[in-house]
N, CA and C atoms as a LAMMPS dump frame, in Angstrom:
ITEM: TIMESTEP
0
ITEM: NUMBER OF ATOMS
621
ITEM: BOX BOUNDS ff ff ff
-5.0000000000000000e+02 5.0000000000000000e+02
-5.0000000000000000e+02 5.0000000000000000e+02
-5.0000000000000000e+02 5.0000000000000000e+02
ITEM: ATOMS id mol type element x y z
1 1 1 N -229.38 407.418 181.473
2 1 2 C -228.476 407.445 182.599
3 1 3 C -229.094 407.097 183.967
4 2 1 N -228.477 406.368 184.786
5 2 2 C -228.987 406.046 186.111
6 2 3 C -227.985 406.447 187.137
7 3 1 N -228.499 406.625 188.308
8 3 2 C -227.621 406.91 189.552
9 3 3 C -226.43 405.971 189.596
10 4 1 N -226.628 404.779 189.465
11 4 2 C -225.554 403.778 189.612
12 4 3 C -224.428 403.904 188.602
13 5 1 N -224.916 404.581 187.404
14 5 2 C -223.871 404.708 186.392
15 5 3 C -222.824 405.813 186.755
16 6 1 N -223.312 406.884 187.492
17 6 2 C -222.379 407.797 187.929
18 6 3 C -221.661 407.437 189.141
19 7 1 N -222.104 406.574 190.009
20 7 2 C -221.426 406.262 191.31
21 7 3 C -220.883 404.693 191.107
22 8 1 N -219.893 404.483 190.281
23 8 2 C -219.402 403.233 190.023
24 8 3 C -218.012 403.059 190.132
25 9 1 N -217.194 404.223 189.992
26 9 2 C -215.757 404.003 190.048
27 9 3 C -215.198 404.871 191.292
28 10 1 N -214.692 404.065 192.323
29 10 2 C -214.437 404.65 193.484
30 10 3 C -212.984 405.509 193.365
31 11 1 N -212.988 406.624 194.155
32 11 2 C -211.583 407.189 194.342
33 11 3 C -210.745 406.309 195.236
34 12 1 N -209.471 406.141 194.677
35 12 2 C -208.485 405.417 195.437
36 12 3 C -207.464 406.177 196.04
37 13 1 N -207.186 406.051 197.287
38 13 2 C -206.274 406.954 197.974
39 13 3 C -204.924 406.474 197.89
40 14 1 N -203.952 407.498 197.78
41 14 2 C -202.553 406.995 197.543
42 14 3 C -201.916 406.449 198.808
43 15 1 N -201.186 405.451 198.771
44 15 2 C -200.567 404.963 199.791
45 15 3 C -198.867 405.261 199.715
46 16 1 N -198.601 406.338 200.567
47 16 2 C -197.262 406.787 200.611
48 16 3 C -196.178 405.642 201.176
49 17 1 N -196.823 404.722 201.809
50 17 2 C -195.8 403.679 202.379
51 17 3 C -195.3 402.816 201.357
52 18 1 N -195.891 402.761 200.335
53 18 2 C -195.399 401.953 199.07
54 18 3 C -194.593 402.601 198.247
55 19 1 N -194.356 403.905 198.275
56 19 2 C -193.617 404.746 197.45
57 19 3 C -192.228 405.276 198.108
58 20 1 N -191.215 405.174 197.427
59 20 2 C -189.943 405.733 197.84
60 20 3 C -189.654 406.819 196.879
61 21 1 N -189.954 408.167 197.393
62 21 2 C -189.848 409.28 196.445
63 21 3 C -188.713 410.084 196.716
64 22 1 N -187.713 409.402 197.467
65 22 2 C -186.499 410.237 197.845
66 22 3 C -185.675 410.663 196.579
67 23 1 N -185.497 409.794 195.61
68 23 2 C -184.649 409.994 194.483
69 23 3 C -185.365 411.127 193.549
70 24 1 N -186.725 411.101 193.379
71 24 2 C -187.482 412.01 192.643
72 24 3 C -187.348 413.434 193.425
73 25 1 N -187.528 413.547 194.663
74 25 2 C -187.653 414.869 195.361
75 25 3 C -186.092 415.476 195.4
76 26 1 N -185.068 414.55 195.536
77 26 2 C -183.661 414.931 195.515
78 26 3 C -183.346 415.612 194.153
79 27 1 N -183.85 414.876 193.14
80 27 2 C -183.661 415.417 191.752
81 27 3 C -184.288 416.821 191.505
82 28 1 N -185.519 417.065 192.109
83 28 2 C -186.088 418.179 191.913
84 28 3 C -185.387 419.428 192.434
85 29 1 N -184.576 419.055 193.462
86 29 2 C -183.729 420.121 194.158
87 29 3 C -182.768 420.651 193.004
88 30 1 N -182.481 420.057 191.925
89 30 2 C -181.588 420.495 191.078
90 30 3 C -182.271 421.128 189.773
91 31 1 N -183.535 421.151 189.771
92 31 2 C -184.367 421.578 188.695
93 31 3 C -184.802 423.174 188.906
94 32 1 N -185.916 423.456 188.162
95 32 2 C -186.199 424.951 188.139
96 32 3 C -187.687 425.021 188.793
97 33 1 N -188.164 426.311 189.062
98 33 2 C -189.403 426.75 189.354
99 33 3 C -189.907 425.97 190.644
100 34 1 N -191.127 425.457 190.612
101 34 2 C -191.68 424.943 191.798
102 34 3 C -191.117 423.602 192.152
103 35 1 N -190.31 423.089 191.335
104 35 2 C -189.664 421.717 191.556
105 35 3 C -188.677 421.992 192.835
106 36 1 N -187.902 423.137 192.754
107 36 2 C -186.942 423.306 193.809
108 36 3 C -187.805 423.708 194.987
109 37 1 N -188.9 424.4 194.771
110 37 2 C -189.657 424.67 196.061
111 37 3 C -190.247 423.462 196.803
112 38 1 N -190.578 422.52 196.038
113 38 2 C -191.081 421.19 196.468
114 38 3 C -190.018 420.449 197.395
115 39 1 N -188.766 420.411 196.687
116 39 2 C -187.647 419.882 197.285
117 39 3 C -187.213 420.49 198.648
118 40 1 N -187.204 421.729 198.685
119 40 2 C -186.883 422.651 199.669
120 40 3 C -187.879 422.437 200.915
121 41 1 N -189.168 422.244 200.515
122 41 2 C -190.285 422.113 201.588
123 41 3 C -190.141 420.775 202.133
124 42 1 N -189.633 419.751 201.3
125 42 2 C -189.544 418.36 201.932
126 42 3 C -188.266 418.282 202.763
127 43 1 N -187.314 419.1 202.508
128 43 2 C -186.103 419.166 203.379
129 43 3 C -186.469 419.831 204.629
130 44 1 N -187.156 420.966 204.565
131 44 2 C -187.674 421.587 205.938
132 44 3 C -188.52 420.588 206.741
133 45 1 N -189.41 419.943 206.122
134 45 2 C -190.255 419.009 206.802
135 45 3 C -189.46 417.884 207.403
136 46 1 N -188.594 417.358 206.671
137 46 2 C -187.508 416.236 207.335
138 46 3 C -186.807 416.785 208.625
139 47 1 N -186.378 418.013 208.551
140 47 2 C -185.722 418.587 209.817
141 47 3 C -186.727 418.898 210.848
142 48 1 N -187.997 419.219 210.525
143 48 2 C -188.904 419.386 211.666
144 48 3 C -189.364 418.05 212.267
145 49 1 N -189.528 417.012 211.517
146 49 2 C -189.699 415.75 212.069
147 49 3 C -188.504 415.123 212.933
148 50 1 N -187.393 415.509 212.587
149 50 2 C -186.28 415.079 213.231
150 50 3 C -185.954 415.724 214.578
151 51 1 N -186.456 417.003 214.622
152 51 2 C -186.274 417.938 215.862
153 51 3 C -187.418 417.64 216.84
154 52 1 N -187.135 416.947 217.931
155 52 2 C -188.093 416.477 218.786
156 52 3 C -188.683 417.755 219.456
157 53 1 N -188.1 418.9 219.452
158 53 2 C -188.521 420.031 220.259
159 53 3 C -189.667 420.835 219.242
160 54 1 N -189.669 420.431 217.964
161 54 2 C -190.391 421.156 216.967
162 54 3 C -191.747 420.615 216.908
163 55 1 N -192.889 421.431 216.895
164 55 2 C -194.25 420.966 216.853
165 55 3 C -194.703 420.997 215.313
166 56 1 N -195.186 419.983 214.8
167 56 2 C -195.537 419.922 213.43
168 56 3 C -197.033 419.966 213.347
169 57 1 N -197.567 420.826 212.542
170 57 2 C -199.065 421.072 212.52
171 57 3 C -199.433 420.881 210.989
172 58 1 N -200.353 419.872 210.768
173 58 2 C -200.808 419.607 209.446
174 58 3 C -201.958 420.408 209.18
175 59 1 N -201.945 421.288 208.16
176 59 2 C -203.175 422.01 207.762
177 59 3 C -203.534 421.505 206.402
178 60 1 N -204.796 421.285 206.221
179 60 2 C -205.319 420.78 204.974
180 60 3 C -206.855 421.304 204.65
181 61 1 N -207.135 421.087 203.477
182 61 2 C -208.36 421.471 202.899
183 61 3 C -209.228 420.211 202.404
184 62 1 N -210.474 420.328 202.47
185 62 2 C -211.364 419.161 202.286
186 62 3 C -211.291 418.59 200.857
187 63 1 N -210.962 419.451 199.933
188 63 2 C -210.94 418.77 198.598
189 63 3 C -209.912 417.772 198.346
190 64 1 N -208.784 418.156 199.119
191 64 2 C -207.585 417.155 198.971
192 64 3 C -207.924 415.788 199.564
193 65 1 N -208.819 415.759 200.619
194 65 2 C -209.099 414.511 201.156
195 65 3 C -209.933 413.733 200.292
196 66 1 N -210.936 414.401 199.663
197 66 2 C -211.74 413.751 198.698
198 66 3 C -211.094 413.229 197.439
199 67 1 N -210.087 414.138 197.14
200 67 2 C -209.308 413.82 196.012
201 67 3 C -208.325 412.656 195.865
202 68 1 N -208.055 412.075 197.063
203 68 2 C -207.268 410.914 197.228
204 68 3 C -206.08 410.769 198.085
205 69 1 N -206.194 411.798 199.197
206 69 2 C -205.09 411.914 200.058
207 69 3 C -205.4 411.441 201.693
208 70 1 N -206.613 410.833 201.68
209 70 2 C -206.998 410.493 203.104
210 70 3 C -205.987 409.625 203.69
211 71 1 N -205.553 408.579 203.066
212 71 2 C -204.703 407.554 203.744
213 71 3 C -203.344 408.302 203.918
214 72 1 N -202.83 409.24 203.169
215 72 2 C -201.567 409.889 203.325
216 72 3 C -201.677 410.735 204.557
217 73 1 N -202.732 411.519 204.955
218 73 2 C -202.915 412.205 206.084
219 73 3 C -202.94 411.421 207.303
220 74 1 N -203.713 410.094 207.275
221 74 2 C -203.751 409.246 208.485
222 74 3 C -202.456 408.549 208.735
223 75 1 N -201.705 408.336 207.64
224 75 2 C -200.257 407.684 207.85
225 75 3 C -199.335 408.697 208.459
226 76 1 N -199.45 409.916 208.268
227 76 2 C -198.627 410.895 209.029
228 76 3 C -198.864 410.901 210.438
229 77 1 N -200.089 410.612 210.834
230 77 2 C -200.242 410.421 212.381
231 77 3 C -199.806 409.068 212.832
232 78 1 N -200.044 408.1 211.961
233 78 2 C -199.641 406.718 212.349
234 78 3 C -198.142 406.629 212.57
235 79 1 N -197.351 407.261 211.746
236 79 2 C -195.985 407.257 211.7
237 79 3 C -195.289 408.389 212.607
238 80 1 N -196.138 409.065 213.389
239 80 2 C -195.716 410.073 214.371
240 80 3 C -194.965 411.268 213.723
241 81 1 N -195.58 411.58 212.545
242 81 2 C -194.829 412.763 211.791
243 81 3 C -195.68 414.026 211.955
244 82 1 N -196.891 413.924 212.758
245 82 2 C -197.674 415.15 212.78
246 82 3 C -198.063 415.257 214.344
247 83 1 N -198.116 416.526 214.918
248 83 2 C -198.452 416.647 216.296
249 83 3 C -199.825 417.239 216.473
250 84 1 N -200.44 418.045 215.409
251 84 2 C -201.799 418.459 215.515
252 84 3 C -202.163 418.63 214.171
253 85 1 N -203.5 418.829 213.927
254 85 2 C -204.145 418.971 212.671
255 85 3 C -205.024 420.286 212.669
256 86 1 N -205.072 421.009 211.705
257 86 2 C -206.077 422.157 211.562
258 86 3 C -206.671 421.806 210.071
259 87 1 N -207.931 421.637 210.213
260 87 2 C -208.607 421.217 208.836
261 87 3 C -210.01 421.858 208.729
262 88 1 N -210.534 421.9 207.578
263 88 2 C -211.888 422.289 207.447
264 88 3 C -212.839 421.238 207.907
265 89 1 N -214.031 421.74 208.274
266 89 2 C -215.054 420.688 208.766
267 89 3 C -215.357 419.774 207.676
268 90 1 N -215.413 420.095 206.442
269 90 2 C -215.796 419.119 205.39
270 90 3 C -214.877 417.927 205.214
271 91 1 N -213.537 418.321 205.463
272 91 2 C -212.441 417.341 205.343
273 91 3 C -212.63 416.279 206.49
274 92 1 N -212.964 416.729 207.59
275 92 2 C -213.055 415.88 208.772
276 92 3 C -214.331 415.101 208.833
277 93 1 N -215.385 415.693 208.512
278 93 2 C -216.765 415.039 208.634
279 93 3 C -217.13 414.506 207.297
280 94 1 N -217.444 415.28 206.402
281 94 2 C -217.931 414.899 205.048
282 94 3 C -217.048 413.996 204.21
283 95 1 N -215.761 413.887 204.555
284 95 2 C -214.957 413.074 203.784
285 95 3 C -214.271 412.001 204.588
286 96 1 N -213.455 412.241 205.721
287 96 2 C -212.853 411.246 206.431
288 96 3 C -213.729 410.417 207.375
289 97 1 N -214.552 411.105 208.209
290 97 2 C -215.402 410.265 208.92
291 97 3 C -216.435 409.665 208.024
292 98 1 N -216.802 410.36 206.92
293 98 2 C -217.898 409.704 205.991
294 98 3 C -217.394 408.355 205.441
295 99 1 N -216.015 408.299 205.002
296 99 2 C -215.415 407.226 204.578
297 99 3 C -215.367 406.037 205.579
298 100 1 N -214.895 406.64 206.841
299 100 2 C -214.795 405.476 207.969
300 100 3 C -216.005 404.828 208.256
301 101 1 N -217.117 405.538 207.988
302 101 2 C -218.509 404.643 208.163
303 101 3 C -218.814 403.694 207.06
304 102 1 N -217.83 403.695 206.107
305 102 2 C -217.925 402.704 204.933
306 102 3 C -218.428 403.278 203.671
307 103 1 N -218.839 404.555 203.643
308 103 2 C -219.033 405.283 202.395
309 103 3 C -217.905 405.616 201.462
310 104 1 N -218.155 405.965 200.205
311 104 2 C -217.117 406.249 199.26
312 104 3 C -217.342 407.496 198.458
313 105 1 N -216.189 407.928 197.975
314 105 2 C -216.118 409.109 196.973
315 105 3 C -215.851 408.374 195.666
316 106 1 N -216.522 409.103 194.602
317 106 2 C -216.497 408.56 193.247
318 106 3 C -215.963 409.407 192.226
319 107 1 N -215.234 408.916 191.179
320 107 2 C -214.724 409.598 190.162
321 107 3 C -216.001 410.227 189.316
322 108 1 N -215.889 411.476 188.955
323 108 2 C -217.035 412.156 188.414
324 108 3 C -216.471 412.978 187.309
325 109 1 N -217.201 413.959 186.904
326 109 2 C -216.841 414.922 185.943
327 109 3 C -217.34 416.297 186.226
328 110 1 N -216.585 417.476 186.019
329 110 2 C -217.25 418.761 186.213
330 110 3 C -218.122 419.171 184.954
331 111 1 N -218.089 418.452 183.926
332 111 2 C -218.887 418.659 182.716
333 111 3 C -220.054 417.936 182.685
334 112 1 N -221.037 418.313 183.616
335 112 2 C -222.246 417.628 183.759
336 112 3 C -223.236 418.693 184.273
337 113 1 N -224.494 418.504 183.803
338 113 2 C -225.601 419.282 184.337
339 113 3 C -225.82 419.059 185.788
340 114 1 N -225.589 420.082 186.71
341 114 2 C -225.753 419.846 188.089
342 114 3 C -227.184 419.719 188.456
343 115 1 N -228.087 420.129 187.563
344 115 2 C -229.503 419.803 187.714
345 115 3 C -229.967 418.206 187.706
346 116 1 N -229.117 417.716 186.901
347 116 2 C -229.409 416.291 186.665
348 116 3 C -228.792 415.595 187.926
349 117 1 N -227.635 415.997 188.485
350 117 2 C -227.174 415.497 189.725
351 117 3 C -228.012 415.575 190.946
352 118 1 N -228.73 416.819 190.835
353 118 2 C -229.728 417.065 191.979
354 118 3 C -230.888 416.07 191.924
355 119 1 N -231.196 415.78 190.687
356 119 2 C -232.382 414.775 190.492
357 119 3 C -231.931 413.448 191.107
358 120 1 N -230.705 413.144 190.891
359 120 2 C -230.138 411.677 191.354
360 120 3 C -229.674 411.733 192.879
361 121 1 N -229.771 412.908 193.537
362 121 2 C -229.422 413.202 194.805
363 121 3 C -227.759 412.739 195.011
364 122 1 N -227.056 413.441 194.068
365 122 2 C -225.636 413.234 194.002
366 122 3 C -225.018 414.653 194.298
367 123 1 N -224.106 414.726 195.09
368 123 2 C -223.21 415.938 195.426
369 123 3 C -221.968 415.88 194.585
370 124 1 N -221.369 417.041 194.114
371 124 2 C -220.212 417.216 193.446
372 124 3 C -219.123 418.061 193.977
373 125 1 N -218.007 417.574 194.231
374 125 2 C -216.761 418.38 194.461
375 125 3 C -215.824 418.399 193.332
376 126 1 N -216.074 419.443 192.447
377 126 2 C -215.465 419.564 191.021
378 126 3 C -215.71 418.296 190.18
379 127 1 N -214.655 417.329 190.194
380 127 2 C -214.987 416.109 189.461
381 127 3 C -215.045 414.924 190.364
382 128 1 N -215.551 415.097 191.572
383 128 2 C -215.732 413.942 192.497
384 128 3 C -217.307 413.975 193.03
385 129 1 N -217.714 412.743 192.931
386 129 2 C -219.229 412.657 193.206
387 129 3 C -219.296 411.991 194.568
388 130 1 N -220.578 412.388 195.277
389 130 2 C -220.884 411.816 196.57
390 130 3 C -222.321 411.446 196.539
391 131 1 N -222.7 410.337 197.287
392 131 2 C -224.127 410.101 197.355
393 131 3 C -224.813 410.813 198.445
394 132 1 N -225.566 411.668 198.147
395 132 2 C -226.267 412.478 199.23
396 132 3 C -227.008 411.556 200.293
397 133 1 N -227.517 410.517 199.934
398 133 2 C -228.109 409.62 200.73
399 133 3 C -227.138 409.131 201.847
400 134 1 N -226.036 408.739 201.328
401 134 2 C -224.872 408.377 202.231
402 134 3 C -224.53 409.584 203.293
403 135 1 N -224.362 410.653 202.591
404 135 2 C -223.926 411.795 203.408
405 135 3 C -225.002 412.174 204.542
406 136 1 N -226.214 412.036 204.316
407 136 2 C -227.375 412.186 205.268
408 136 3 C -227.19 411.212 206.451
409 137 1 N -226.823 409.943 206.067
410 137 2 C -226.478 409.014 207.207
411 137 3 C -225.315 409.53 208.094
412 138 1 N -224.348 409.927 207.427
413 138 2 C -223.11 410.522 208.115
414 138 3 C -223.722 411.687 209.135
415 139 1 N -224.513 412.539 208.534
416 139 2 C -224.975 413.691 209.414
417 139 3 C -225.812 413.209 210.68
418 140 1 N -226.602 412.115 210.381
419 140 2 C -227.439 411.559 211.458
420 140 3 C -226.474 410.78 212.638
421 141 1 N -225.464 410.234 211.976
422 141 2 C -224.4 409.617 213.026
423 141 3 C -223.73 410.723 213.871
424 142 1 N -223.342 411.838 213.266
425 142 2 C -222.87 413.073 214.023
426 142 3 C -223.951 413.456 215.158
427 143 1 N -225.16 413.567 214.682
428 143 2 C -226.382 413.884 215.606
429 143 3 C -226.359 412.851 216.727
430 144 1 N -226.319 411.574 216.385
431 144 2 C -226.225 410.551 217.39
432 144 3 C -225.096 410.727 218.48
433 145 1 N -223.938 410.995 217.985
434 145 2 C -222.814 411.16 218.918
435 145 3 C -223.191 412.434 219.76
436 146 1 N -223.644 413.609 219.213
437 146 2 C -223.89 414.752 219.916
438 146 3 C -225.033 414.613 220.927
439 147 1 N -226.078 413.715 220.619
440 147 2 C -227.208 413.417 221.507
441 147 3 C -226.563 412.796 222.871
442 148 1 N -225.645 412.047 222.728
443 148 2 C -225.141 411.302 223.989
444 148 3 C -224.191 412.041 224.771
445 149 1 N -223.791 413.259 224.504
446 149 2 C -222.853 414.118 225.191
447 149 3 C -223.591 414.986 226.258
448 150 1 N -222.838 415.305 227.285
449 150 2 C -223.29 416.185 228.313
450 150 3 C -223.706 417.443 227.682
451 151 1 N -224.908 418.057 227.86
452 151 2 C -225.143 419.3 227.28
453 151 3 C -224.324 420.403 227.808
454 152 1 N -223.329 420.751 226.967
455 152 2 C -222.428 422.034 227.303
456 152 3 C -221.781 422.368 226.087
457 153 1 N -221.119 423.501 225.942
458 153 2 C -220.318 423.917 224.806
459 153 3 C -219.111 422.887 224.598
460 154 1 N -218.731 422.599 223.335
461 154 2 C -217.589 421.695 223.139
462 154 3 C -216.785 422.448 222.06
463 155 1 N -215.52 422.306 222.263
464 155 2 C -214.544 422.859 221.201
465 155 3 C -214.549 421.826 219.997
466 156 1 N -214.116 422.269 218.88
467 156 2 C -213.96 421.316 217.797
468 156 3 C -213.044 420.185 218.162
469 157 1 N -211.991 420.476 218.788
470 157 2 C -211.055 419.378 219.236
471 157 3 C -211.725 418.428 220.132
472 158 1 N -212.588 418.886 221.06
473 158 2 C -213.255 417.82 221.935
474 158 3 C -214.233 417.024 221.229
475 159 1 N -214.916 417.65 220.258
476 159 2 C -216.053 416.935 219.564
477 159 3 C -215.461 415.941 218.65
478 160 1 N -214.396 416.344 217.979
479 160 2 C -213.787 415.358 217.123
480 160 3 C -213.083 414.298 217.727
481 161 1 N -212.626 414.604 219.025
482 161 2 C -212.198 413.318 219.752
483 161 3 C -213.358 412.291 220.038
484 162 1 N -214.518 412.989 220.22
485 162 2 C -215.648 412.002 220.474
486 162 3 C -216.007 411.183 219.273
487 163 1 N -215.845 411.899 218.046
488 163 2 C -216.076 411.162 216.716
489 163 3 C -215.07 410.18 216.549
490 164 1 N -213.739 410.416 216.988
491 164 2 C -212.785 409.257 216.936
492 164 3 C -213.047 408.217 217.929
493 165 1 N -213.625 408.483 219.136
494 165 2 C -213.963 407.454 220.076
495 165 3 C -215.129 406.429 219.591
496 166 1 N -216.004 407.152 218.803
497 166 2 C -217.085 406.369 218.154
498 166 3 C -216.564 405.451 217.069
499 167 1 N -215.706 405.935 216.285
500 167 2 C -215.102 405.144 215.268
501 167 3 C -214.14 403.989 215.747
502 168 1 N -213.636 404.251 216.933
503 168 2 C -212.765 403.173 217.483
504 168 3 C -213.562 401.851 217.708
505 169 1 N -214.921 402 217.881
506 169 2 C -215.813 400.781 218.122
507 169 3 C -216.668 400.658 216.962
508 170 1 N -216.952 401.529 216.024
509 170 2 C -217.981 401.334 215.006
510 170 3 C -217.529 401.509 213.694
511 171 1 N -216.227 401.825 213.312
512 171 2 C -215.794 402.116 211.998
513 171 3 C -215.897 400.962 211.107
514 172 1 N -216.18 401.048 209.868
515 172 2 C -216.144 400.073 208.92
516 172 3 C -214.831 400.102 208.106
517 173 1 N -214.221 401.217 207.979
518 173 2 C -212.941 401.425 207.372
519 173 3 C -211.946 401.746 208.481
520 174 1 N -211.143 400.867 208.876
521 174 2 C -210.151 401.252 209.836
522 174 3 C -208.984 402.146 209.41
523 175 1 N -208.477 402.923 210.376
524 175 2 C -207.367 403.649 210.058
525 175 3 C -207.615 405.055 209.528
526 176 1 N -208.756 405.648 209.684
527 176 2 C -209.063 406.913 209.133
528 176 3 C -208.343 408.064 210.09
529 177 1 N -208.319 409.181 209.407
530 177 2 C -207.504 410.402 210.19
531 177 3 C -208.221 410.613 211.468
532 178 1 N -209.449 410.605 211.488
533 178 2 C -210.162 410.803 212.785
534 178 3 C -209.798 409.677 213.768
535 179 1 N -209.889 408.498 213.369
536 179 2 C -209.648 407.423 214.266
537 179 3 C -208.259 407.344 214.816
538 180 1 N -207.324 407.599 213.83
539 180 2 C -205.945 407.534 214.117
540 180 3 C -205.639 408.645 215.161
541 181 1 N -206.06 409.825 214.932
542 181 2 C -205.809 411.063 215.809
543 181 3 C -206.411 410.687 217.187
544 182 1 N -207.494 409.982 217.361
545 182 2 C -207.972 409.569 218.561
546 182 3 C -207.007 408.57 219.294
547 183 1 N -206.563 407.566 218.537
548 183 2 C -205.779 406.47 219.072
549 183 3 C -204.42 407.052 219.49
550 184 1 N -203.898 407.977 218.739
551 184 2 C -202.608 408.54 218.944
552 184 3 C -202.628 409.828 219.856
553 185 1 N -203.793 410.31 220.177
554 185 2 C -203.988 411.611 221.116
555 185 3 C -203.357 412.813 220.31
556 186 1 N -203.752 412.786 219.065
557 186 2 C -203.312 414.052 218.207
558 186 3 C -204.475 414.999 218.08
559 187 1 N -204.406 416.139 218.586
560 187 2 C -205.682 416.937 218.428
561 187 3 C -205.967 417.379 217.065
562 188 1 N -207.248 417.555 216.713
563 188 2 C -207.749 418.132 215.437
564 188 3 C -208.61 419.359 215.656
565 189 1 N -208.309 420.475 215.017
566 189 2 C -209.167 421.692 215.2
567 189 3 C -209.634 422.04 213.922
568 190 1 N -210.909 422.493 213.921
569 190 2 C -211.53 423.036 212.658
570 190 3 C -212.657 423.929 213.097
571 191 1 N -213.201 424.681 212.029
572 191 2 C -214.46 425.431 212.147
573 191 3 C -215.601 424.404 211.999
574 192 1 N -216.476 424.521 212.893
575 192 2 C -217.448 423.464 212.861
576 192 3 C -218.998 423.816 213.024
577 193 1 N -219.361 425.009 212.437
578 193 2 C -220.549 425.644 212.687
579 193 3 C -221.922 424.65 212.248
580 194 1 N -221.516 424.079 211.138
581 194 2 C -222.8 423.157 210.672
582 194 3 C -223.158 422.072 211.828
583 195 1 N -222.061 421.573 212.349
584 195 2 C -222.326 420.431 213.154
585 195 3 C -222.807 420.897 214.642
586 196 1 N -222.29 422.217 215.036
587 196 2 C -222.943 422.805 216.182
588 196 3 C -224.347 423.024 215.989
589 197 1 N -224.778 423.372 214.769
590 197 2 C -226.18 423.7 214.598
591 197 3 C -226.884 422.381 214.7
592 198 1 N -226.392 421.437 214.283
593 198 2 C -227.134 420.027 214.37
594 198 3 C -227.098 419.673 215.806
595 199 1 N -226.101 419.904 216.632
596 199 2 C -226.288 419.705 218.01
597 199 3 C -227.387 420.506 218.622
598 200 1 N -227.409 421.669 218.208
599 200 2 C -228.467 422.711 218.87
600 200 3 C -229.725 422.09 218.421
601 201 1 N -230.045 421.72 217.232
602 201 2 C -231.324 421.291 216.742
603 201 3 C -231.713 420.062 217.444
604 202 1 N -230.802 419.213 217.825
605 202 2 C -231.114 417.955 218.419
606 202 3 C -231.096 418.028 219.976
607 203 1 N -230.905 419.302 220.478
608 203 2 C -230.81 419.487 221.913
609 203 3 C -229.534 418.895 222.492
610 204 1 N -228.513 418.885 221.739
611 204 2 C -227.201 418.408 222.165
612 204 3 C -226.192 419.392 222.673
613 205 1 N -224.943 419.241 222.563
614 205 2 C -223.934 419.972 223.387
615 205 3 C -223.822 421.471 223.011
616 206 1 N -224.463 421.876 222.106
617 206 2 C -224.2 423.407 221.626
618 206 3 C -225.138 424.266 222.284
619 207 1 N -226.122 423.665 223.107
620 207 2 C -227.035 424.592 223.942
621 207 3 C -226.305 425.313 225.014
C-alpha cells in the first residue's frame, strides 16, 4: 500500500441548488419520529428566512464540512439565507479554507491502523482522510496572513474576514464559505486558539 492509494477518491460536496426536496420534506411532515422533526425544522427555517426582522445564525461542526456539506453552507450565504456563522476552527480553517487553497478531503475508512496513516503523513476524521503535507501548507498560509497584519489582538470574526480577503485574490477553489462570507459581509465567529498561537509564534497579531 502506498500513500497515493489512500488519497485517490475525493469527497464530493452536495449541491442543494440541483435538488428540489420540497416534496420529500412535506411528506416527512406526515410520517413519524425524527421525520416530523425534520419537516418542522424546515418549516421554522423557511419562516425565519421570510421574516426580514429575524436574524439567522448558522452553527456547524467541522466534521460536517469535511463530510460533504461545504458547498451547502457556502450557498446559504450566497442566496442570502444566513446572517452570521458560528463554527469550529477546524471547519473554517482545516476544511473550508483548506479546500479553497485547492486541497481535497478523501474517502477513507475508520477500519485502518492509525500508525500506518501516521507513517504516510495522513490525518483521519473518522472515515475521511487528509494529506498532512497539504494541511501544513494551509497552516503556513494562515501564518502568512497573520504576519501581514498590524500587531494587535484580533477577534475570530476579524481574522476570518482577513482570510476571506486573502481568498478573494488567491483562492484556487472559488465560492468557499470563508470567501462568500467576506464577499457578502457575513460575520463568522469561532474559537481560534490554535491560530492565535501561530500568530504569537510568528510575531503576529496575537501579541
